[in-house]
N, C-alpha and C positions, 0 to 999 in steps of 0.2 A: 620669553621662555620657549615658545613654539619654534622660533627661528633658531635658537640655540640647539633645540632638539634635532631640527633638520640638519644643522651643520655637523653635530656629533654623529648622528646616524649615517650621514653621507660619508664621513671619514672612516667610520667602521666598515661600511660596505666597500669602500675603495681599498681599505687594508685587506679585506677578504677577497680582493681581486675580481669583484663584480664589474661588468662593463659599466662605464660612466653613465650611460643612459638609464640603466636599471638602478644604479645607485641613487641617482637623482629622484627617479620616480618612487622607489620604495621609501626613501627617507622622507619625502614630502607626504606621501600617503599615510605612513604610520604616524607622523607628527600631526597631521590633520585629524586623525582618529583620536589621538590624545587631547587635542585642542577642541574637540567637539564640532568640527566642521562637517558640513553636509558633503559627503563624498560625490554626490551628484554634480557638484560644481567642477570636479576634475575634468570630465569629458567636455563640459561646456567651455571651460577656459582653454583646453587643448585645441578644441575645434576652432574657436575664435582666433587663436594665435596663428593658425595656418591658413586662414581664409583671407589671403592678401594677394592681390594681382602682382605686385612686385616680386613676391616670393616665387612666382612662376619662372622667374629668370634662373633660379638655382638649378633645376633639373636640366635646363637647356645648356647652361655653361658646363655642367658636369658631363653631359652627353657630348658636347663639342670637344672637351679635353680628351675624353675616351676615344672619340673618333680619330682625333689627330695623332694620338699615340698609336692606334691600331693601323692607321692608313699610311704610316711611314713619314708623316710630316715632321715629327720630332727629329728623326735622323737627318733630314735635309737641313733643319735649323742648326743642328750640331755641326754638320759639315761646313756650313757657311760661317759659323762662329769660329771654327778652327782656322779657316782661311783668313779671317780678319785679325785675330789676336794670338794665334798659335805661335807666332814668332817671339812673343814677349817672354821674359823670365817667368817661369812657372808654367809655360806652355799650355797643356791641357787643363790645368787648374784655372787659368784665365778664361779659356774657352768655356769651361763649366759655368762660370759666372755669366758671361755674355749670353750663352745659349739660354740660361734660365731667365735672363732679362727679356729676351725675345719671346720665349714661350710663355712668360707671365702675361703678355698681352693677349693670350689666347685662352689659357687654362683657368685662371682665377682661383686656383687652390694650391696650397703648398704641398699637400699630400700627393696631388696629381703630378706635380713637378718632381717630387722626390721619388715616387714610385714609377713614373713613366719615363721622363727624360733622364732621371737619375740612373736608371738601369743602363741606358746607352752610355752615359758619362762614365759610370764605374767600369763598364766593360772596356772602353777605350783607354782609360787611365791604367787599368790593370795590365792590359796588353802592352802598353808603352813602358811599363816598369816603374810606375809611381808607387810610393808607399801607400799601403792599403788604408791605414788609419787616416792619413792626410787626405786621400782621395774622398773617403766617406765624409770627413768633416767639411770639406769644401762643398760637397754635394748637398749636405743638410743646410749649411749656411746660405747657399745660393737659392735654395728652395723657399726661404722666407720672403724672397722678393715677390713670389707669385701672387699673394693676395694684396700687395700694395700697388703694383702697376695694374691699371684696369685692363679687363674687367675683373671683378673680385666678388666671390660668393660671400665672404665675410662682410664686405662693405654693403652688399645688398641687405643682409640681415641686420647689420648695425643701423642702416638708414631707416629701416622699418621700425626697429626698436626705439630709436632716438627721434623719429619723425623729422628727418632731414632729407634733402634731395640726393638721390642716388647718383645723378649725373655730376653734381658738385663734388661728391666724395670720389667718384672715379677720376675726375680731372685733378683733384687735390692729391691723388696718389702718384702722379707722374714724376714730379721732381724728387720727392722722397725716395721713390723706387730707383731712379737713376743715381741718386746720391749713395744709397746703400750699395748698389752694384759697384760704383767707382771706388768706394772706400774698401770694399772687399778685395777688389783687384789690386789696389795699392797695398793692402796688408799682405796679400800673397806675394807680390813683387818684393816687399821688404823682407819677408821670411826667407825667400830664395836668395836674394842678393846678399843678405847678411850671413848666409850659411846655416841659418837655423833649421832650414828644411832643404834636403837634397832632392833635386828633381832631374829627370833626364834632360838633355839639351833640347831646346825648342826647335821646331821645324822652321827653316828659313822662309821668309815671306815670298809668295809667288803671285804675281799679278794674274797670271793665267789661271791658277787655281781659284783665286778670288772671283774672277769673272765666270768661270765654269760653275762654281757652287752657287753663285748669285743667280745665274740663269736657271739652273736646275731647281733651285728652291724658291724662285720668285713668288709663285703663288702662295706658298706657305709663309713667306716673309712679309707679304703685304696684308695678311689676314688681320694682324693687330691694328694696322692703320685703318682698314675698312671699318672694323668694329668701333674704334674710337671716333673716327670721323662721323660715322652715322649718329652716335650719341651726342657729341659736341655740336654737330651741325643741326640737331633737332630733327633729323630724318627719321630716326627710330628711337623708341623708348628703351631703357635698359633691358626690359623683358623682351622686346622685339629684337634687341641686339643679340640676345641669347639664341633666338630662332635664326637670326642671320648667320651667326657663327656655325650653327649646325648645318644649315643649308649650304654655306660656303665650303664646309668640310666635305660634305657629300659630293659637291661639284669637283673639288680637288681630287677626291678619291677616284671619281670617274675619269678625270683627265690623266691621272697617273696610272690608271687601271689597277689600283690596289684595293678596290672596294669589292669584297666578296660577301655573299649572303651569310655564310657561316660566321664571318667576323662580325657582321652587323648584329646577328642574334646574340653573340657573346657581349658586344658593346651595350646593347639594350638591357641585357640582364644585369650587367655590372652597374649601369646607370640607375636602374630601378632600385637595386640594393643600396647604393650610396645615397640616393635621394631619400629613400625611406628612413635611413638612419639619421640623416641631417634633419628631416622634418620631425622625426620623433624627438630628437634632442631639443629642437626649437619648442615643441609642444610641452614636454615635461619641464623644461627650464622655465617656461612661461607660468606654469602652475606654481613652481617654487617662488618665483618673483612675486606672483600675485599674493601668496600667503605672507611673504615678508613685508610687502607693502601694507596689507591689511593689519599686520601685527605692529606696524609703525617702525619696523627695523630700518627700512630705507631712510625714513625721516631722522631717526636717532643717529644713524651713522653719518648722514649728511650734516646734521647739527654738530656732531663731534669733530668732523673734518673741518667745518667752517670755524669751529672754536679753536682749532690748532693754530690757525693764522688766517687773516683776511688777505694775505698776499697770494695771488694766483701762482707765482713761481714756487712758493713753499708747498702749496697744495699739489702741484704737478710732481714735485720731488717725492712727496709722501705717497702719492698715487702710483708713481712708477715703481717705487720699492715694493708696495703692496702687490701690484700686478705681477712683478717679476717673481715674487714668492708664489702667487696663485698659479702662474704659468709653469712652475716647477712641479705642480701637483695635478693640475687639470688640463685636459685638452682645450684647444683654443676656442672652439665654438661654444661649448657649455660655459667656459670661464667668462666669455664675453657676455653671454645672455644672463648670467647670474650677477656680474659686477656692474654692468652699465646702468641698470635701473637704480642702483645704490649710489653710484658715483656721479652720474650725469647731473642731477639737480644741483649739487654743490658747484660743479664746474660752470653751469649756466649762471648761478647766483654770483660767481666771482668774475663773470664777464668773459669766460673762455669760449671761443667759437666752437660750436658742436661739431663742425667738420674737422677742425684742427684736433679737437679732443678725440674724435673717432679714429683718425689716422694714428695718433699716439697709442691709443688703447689696442688697436688691431696689431700694430707692429710690436708693441710690448709683449703681447701674448704670443705672437709668432716666435719671438725669441725663445719661448718656452718649449718649442718643438725640439730644440737641441740642448735643453737644460736638464740635467739629471735631477731627480730620479725617474720622472714620468714622461720625459720628452718623447713624443710619438715618433719624431724623425729619427731619433737614435735607434729605435727598434726596427723601423723600416729599413734603414741602411745596414743594420746587423743582418737582417734577413736577405737583403740584396747582395751584400759583399762577403758575409761570413766573418767579418772582423769582430774581435772580442769587445765586450762592453767597456772594460777598463781602458783598453787601448783607444777606443773611439772617443771616450770622454776626455782623455788626456790630449788627444790630437785636436779636439774641438775647442779647448779653452782659449787659445789665441784668437780664433775667429769669433767666439762667443763675446769676448771683450770688444772686438771690432764692432759687432752688432750693437752692443750697449752704447758705444761711442756714437754710432749712427742714431740711436734712439734719443740720446741727449741733444744732438744737433736738431733733430726734428722737433723735439719738445720745446727748446728754448729759442728757436728761430722760426716763428709762425709764418713768415712770408714764404718759406720753403713749401708750405702746404697750401697757403691761401692765395698766393700771387696768381696762379693760373686760373682758378675759379673766378676770381675777381676780374681778370683780364678777358676771359672767354665767355663768361656766362652772365655777368652783371650788365 
């Protein structure tokens, strides 16, 4: 009854356009009052949920992404990507995807990709004469790669919630992230080659341009390799990798002479605001999950899901459909924090690897950032590009279907996720 009250109140508050963090907190608190809970447990649960050393990685990765956007590293990454794949059909649309794949190894957040690198990508595609809706849809779709290729803020939080290794999750995201990028590039190529999408002619390949952009952006391009090597090699923990990313960004800023005090103040302010929001969502979502567990909701849902079928594949199909619906309504982080405690026990009981399960859940919910009506990526790109909502949604549908195909491959081919962790970490 109390869980139903939380859900109903939450939907009412969301319909009233309250911020999702406030909607979760108010729905939970009011339902706890109705259920006779001691409200003093709220700050206790919130405090406990954020007292985690691995969570310290979150502000450092956010800071690193903000620094790299501000210090001009994203522009160098984009220029290099343009020299590599700009000659293909689709030109800058292909560049958009490759640049996002490289930047994903630094930022760890889809929103950072869409808002930071996305601004550069949209400006370049607009100046080159690309259709605005198509440009925005490619930018949203490519930003979903951010939290899959390590490092990843969502993976850090999932690992803490599910009690699994952050390093294993990070390594597990490599092949799926590359797969998603390649499938997106193939879909763009098909759209252009078939005449379904008109694009300006691509720029001819230039070996000189490739060498120049590689040399100019070398320090930016090797950042993901340094971060990943440090974690896989056991040199640094994921939290220390976040510190390493920040330190490396500052060094690059000094080398490029693009690091100004005024910019640093702005970056720090933005990082504090984003981190506070993330941590607050983690805290209030943990209270909601705690109440649902106390009420037995998680157990009942798990029992129902297990009763549907004892076949892991059937469970994964049902779960994916459920999460795709959730992703249409909720932002990725609160959706993950609410659903994982409910779904994970059944997944474990059916023998599904929690690392594989985590990659599926994270990418499934990431698809929601470009899924109407609540996809946050849609609204970010509307703000950046000025494209209309309806036009953007229509342009996004082909790539949305492409992401769903990628999700199915990741779901039903576990070695895509588990091969590298078993090879490198076992």
